[in-house]
N, C-alpha and C positions, 0 to 999 in steps of 0.2 A: 291476592293471596287468599287461600282457603285452607281450613284445617278440619280434622274430624277424628272421631274415635268410633270404630265399628266393631261389633261383636263377631268373634270367630267361633269361640266355644271349643268343645272337644272335637277330635278329628273323625269320629264315627268309624274307626277301624283302619284308617289310612295313615301313612306317615307323612302325608302332605295334603293341603287343601288349596283350592283356587277359588277366590271370591272376587266378584265385580263390585267396585266401589264407585258409585255415581257421585259427581260433584253437585252440591246444592244449586250452583249457578254455573252454566257452561262458560268455559274460557274462549277467547278468540282463536287460540291455537293450543296444541298440547303443551301443558306445563311441565316443569321439573317436579318430580315427586321425591319427598324424603319420608321414610316410614320406618317404624319399628313395631315389635310385638311385645306385649306385656302379659304376664301371668297373674291373674287375680287370685290364685289359690295357693301361692307360695310353694309350688312344686320346684324341684331342682332341674327340670328339663331345660334344654337349650334349643333355640329356634333361630332360623334366619327368614328373611322375607325378600322376595325379588318382585319388581314391578314388570309388567308386560302389557302390551297393547294400550299404551298411554294415548288417550284421545282427548279432545277438548271437552268431552262430556263425562269422562271417568277413566278408570284404569283397572286392570286385573292385578291382584296381589297373590303371589304363590308363597304360602307359608309351609316350611318344611322343618321337621324335627331334626336336630343335628347330633344330639348326644346318643341316639339309638335309632336304628331303622325300624321304628314301630309306631303304633298309634299313640295318642296322648289323651289324657282325661282332663287336663288343665283347662280352665275357662279363660281362653285367650282373648285379647283385644288387639286390634290393629290401630295404631296411632299414626296419622298421616298429615303431611303438610304439602300443599300444591302451590308452586310459585310460578307465576307467568314469566316466560323468558323475555 
């Protein structure tokens, strides 16, 4: 099992961002991913996160704003947990 927190930050004008999260140590096979997004600035915005392209070396996280189809200025972090199957 591995876990981490990665900086996302503001969206730079988009209503979603895609980031690649590399694992500190590769797994033998693609793990199961559990993740959530937190707002470090106390905004009332709402977000979801979807994983894609899960591999033994890392995964892509798609973070999308849900309360409005617009950019965000919140300083977001992605909290993740990777569990070997």
